[in-house]
N, C-alpha and C positions, 0 to 999 in steps of 0.2 A: 530280506530276512533281518530280524532284529537280534540284538545280543541275547535276549531272553530265549529266543528260539534256538539259537546256536548252543547255548548252555544246556538247555533241556535235551537237545539232540545228542550231546556228548556226555550227559550225566555229570556236568560240572556246574559250579556256581558262576553267576555273572561276574563276580569279583575275580575269579580265576581267569576267565576269558579276558577281562580287562587287564589283568597283570601280565598275561602273556603278550597281549598287543602292545602294552607299554614297556615291555622288556624288563620287567622286574627280575632280579637275580635269584629269588627264592623259589622259583617254579622248576620242578624236575624236567629234564630234557625230554623225557618220553611224553610228558603232558604238553610241552611246547610243540613237539612234532605233531601230536594228535590235533591240537587246535589249528595250527597253520595248514595242515592237510585239509581239514574241514573248511577253513576259510577259502582256500583255493578251489576246492570241489564245489562248494555252494555259492561261490562268487560273493561272499559276504564282504561288505565294505564298511569298515569301522568309521564312525563319524569323526572327521578330522578336527572339527572345532572342539569336540569333547576331549579328544586326546591332548590337544595343546594345553588344556587346563591342567593336565596332569604333571607338567614339568616344563623345564626351560628349553630353549632352542639348543640343538646339537651343534650349530655353527658348521654344518656340512651340507653341501649341495652335490647333486650327481649330474654327470653329463652322460646321456644315453645316446650312443651312436647306433643308427639303424641301417643295416645292410641286409635286409630280408629278401631272399630270392626264392620265390615259390617253386621254381623249376630245379632247385638244387637241394638234394637231401642225401648226405649232410652238406652243409655249406662248404665251399671249396677251401676256405681259410681254416676250417676245423680239421679237414682231412689232408692238408698239405703243409708245407713250411711257409706258405704265404702269410703275410701280416696285413692287418687292416689299417693300423695307425702309423707304424714306422714308415717313414718316407712317403706316406700318402699325401699328395699336395692339397687335398681338401681337409681330411680329418686331422692330420698332424698339426697344422698351425692353429686349428680351432681348439683342440685339446690343450695345447701349450698355452694359448692365450687365456682360456678359461681358468686353468690352474694358476697362472701368474696373477691374474686379476683377482681371483678369489682369495688367494693368499695375502694380497695387499689389503684386502678388506677383512682379514682375520677369519676366513672361512677355509675349511678343508674341502677337497673334491674327491668324490668317488667316481671312478670311470667304469662304465658298463657297456658291453656291446650286445645288441640283439641280432642274432643271426637267423632267428625264426620267430614265428608268431608265438610259439610256446615260451621262448626267451622273453618276449615282450610282456607276456602275462605275468611272468615272475617278477617283473619290475614293480608291479603293484605292491608286492610284499615289502619292498624297500620303503615305500611310503607308509604302509600299514604298521610296520614295526618301528616307525619313528626313527629310522636310521638317518634319514635326511630331512632337511627343512624345505627343499624344493629341488627342481631338476630342469635341465636344459635338454630338450630332445632335438637331435640333428638328423635331418634327412628322412622325414616321414613320407609314407606313401598313403594314398587314399584309404586303403584297406586297414591301415594301422591307426588312423585318426580316432576311431571310436573309443578305444581304450584310453587315449590321452584326454579326449573330451570328457570322458567319465571321471577322470581324476580332477579335471578343472571344476566340474559340477560339485565335486566333494570338497571344494575350497582348498585344494592343494595349490602350492605356488609353482607355476609352470612358465617356462620360456621356450620358444621354438625357433629353430633356424631351418630355412628351406621348407617352410610350410606356408601355404597360401593364407594371406592375411584376410581374405574374404570371410573366413570362419570366425573372425573376431566379433562379428555382429552377434552371434549366438554363444560364443565361447570366449569369455573374457580372459585373455592371457597376453603374454608378451610375444610379439612376432617380429623378428629381425631378419631381413633378407637383403641380398644383393639386388641391385636394380638390373636384373638379367635382361629384361626386355630392352631397356635403353642401351645397355652394352651391346646387345645384338644389333640394334639399329645403327650404332656407331660403326660396328665392324662391316656390315653389309654396305652402308653408305660409303665407306672408304673404298671398298672394292668397286663400287659403281663410279666413284670419282676417277678411278684408274682406268675406266673404260670397259670394265667387265660387265657383260650382260648375261653370260652363261655361267651361273654360279650354282654349285652344289652345296648341300649341307650334310654333315654327319652329325646326327642328333645324339644326345645323351639318353639315358633311361627315361622314357616319357612318362613313367609313373612318378617321377620327381618333379617338383615345382620348377627348379632351375632349368631343366631340359625343356619343359613345356614353354616357359617364357622365352627362352632363347630361340626356339623354333617359331614362336609367334612373332617375335621381332624380325626374324628373317623373312617370313611370309608377308608381313605388313609392309616392310620397306620395299620389297620387290613390287608389290601391288601398287604402292603409292607412286612408283616410277614407271608404271605401265608395263611391267615385265611379267609375262605369263609364266607361272611356275608349274611344271609338270611333275608327276609322281616320280619320274626318273631322276629328278633333282634332289630327292631325299633318300638318304640311307639311314636306317634306324640302328644306331649304335647303342652303347650302354655305359659310356664313360671309361671303358677299359682300352688299354693299348691295342689289344687284338682287334677290337671293333673299328678302330681308326685304320688299321692295316686293311681289313676286309672292305671297309668303305671305299678306299681309294681303288682297290682292285675291282670293286663293283662298278664304279664310274667309268673306268677305262676298258671294261668289257663291252660297253655300249658303243654304238656307232658315232655318237656325238658327245664326247666327254667334255665336261666344263673346263673353262679357262682358269677358274678359281674355285677353291673349296673353303667353306666356313666350317671349321671343326669345333664342336661345342665344348670341348675342354682340352687343355694342353697335354694331358696324359694320352689322349687318343692321337694327338699330333705325332707322338713318337712312333706309333705304328704306321701313321700316314707317311711319314718321312721314309721309313723303311720300304714301304710298298712302292713309293715313287722311285727310289733308288733301284729296286729290283726290276722295275719297268724300263730302266735305262733313261729316265727323264730327269730334268733338272728343275730345282726350285730356285728362283721364281721364273727362270727363262721359259720353261714349258708349262708350268702350273703354279699359280699363286696360292699360298695357304695362309690362313689367318686362324688363330686359336682363341681361347678364352680362359681366363684365370690369372695369367702371368705367373705361372708356377716358377719355383726357384731355378729350374733347369732351362727355362725358355730362352734366356739370353745366351746359353751355351750350345744350343743346337746349331747345326750347320746347314743352311744359313740361320742366323739368329731370328727367332720367331716374332713376327708381328702378332700382337694379341691384345686382349682386353683385360685390364688389371682390375681385380677385385681384392679388397683387403679383408681376407677371412679373419685376420687378427682383430680388426676394428669391429667386425660383426660379432665375434665372440666376446670381446670386451664389453660391448654395449649390452648384449644379452645377460652377461654375468652381473654387471653393475645394476641393471634394472631389476633383475631377479632378487639379488641380495637386498636392495633397497625395499622391495616389496615385502620380503620376509621380515626385515627389521621394523617396518611400519605396520606389519600384519594386515596388509591390504593388497590383494591381487588387482593390479591395474591393467586395463586394456590399452596396450601400447603397440603401435605399428610404426616401424622405421625401416627405411631402405638406405643402403650404403651405395654411394655413387660408383659407377663404372667408368674407367678411363682408357682410351685407346692408346696403346704403346706401339709406335711405328718402328720396325726394325728392317730386316732385309729379306723377308720371305714373300713379299708381294711386289709386283711391278706393273707398270701401265701396259695396256694392250698396245702393240705396235700396229700402225696402219699398214695396209698391204704394200703401199709403195715404199715403205721403209724396210720391209722384210724381203722384197725382191731384189 
């Protein structure tokens, strides 16, 4: 749809439509609401380049956190006292680092959370109203990418964290991710070095890139060492504490529980530790556990958790810096970067003892 079509549909002039989109103060609120309702209803996309000619930069970026759960209506955070950012070992350091880095570069930060696909659609209006100059999207899933790619095609400045860089071929943007695959390889290789051959994994939400890559690293490493992996070795979690708890219970309900478990993030480890305790087992004497992320609480668990360290702060700083540089240069660059993963050895894993040592 063109601006002329929208104007004719609403019985307004093109200049009025333009002034609403460009946030001029002399437009009545009723007219604003009428125009934005039509823009959303007819999926009208104002031309970004034309809008930029109308004024200077706002010196503001947004960070959009995505936690869309199709099976939850309403989202549990909206209907309980739970929070998504406060004390969250993934979102919290990212939001803090984006805010700090943006302020160092004289930019403001707008924080938005998309709990549903409808919330995500509303994000478009933030761009169309010229409230922001660009945005960082965190934690997209396959079904949500289309809207973001549509914004990229309209020449808006976009950076993404935890979105597959394979899309960069057709959608020129900034993709900053942890090296989840290599981190997983390091974790599983360490367990193999300790003599473990029966290893289970509690995955994260497999709609997320990080969970997919961590599972892929797990499977590849076992295969390269000639270890056959069965379906019983995988429990499908969702990065929450409760799924870590249920994952351990699942493994120990079976006839041949693993001697070690790779838990795909440290939050799930909290639940895993609780389940192990309830089963009357000890870590690492009865079961070795290794995590991922090196969250702030990992060294305080009992025993302290062996895990893979990812610097979410570094990821966020890189994304913020590259986004603002693109905005300042008025050129969206196709950039793909990965942040290294480091194995942190603590006390939650131990070597398998030979039979003659245990008798």
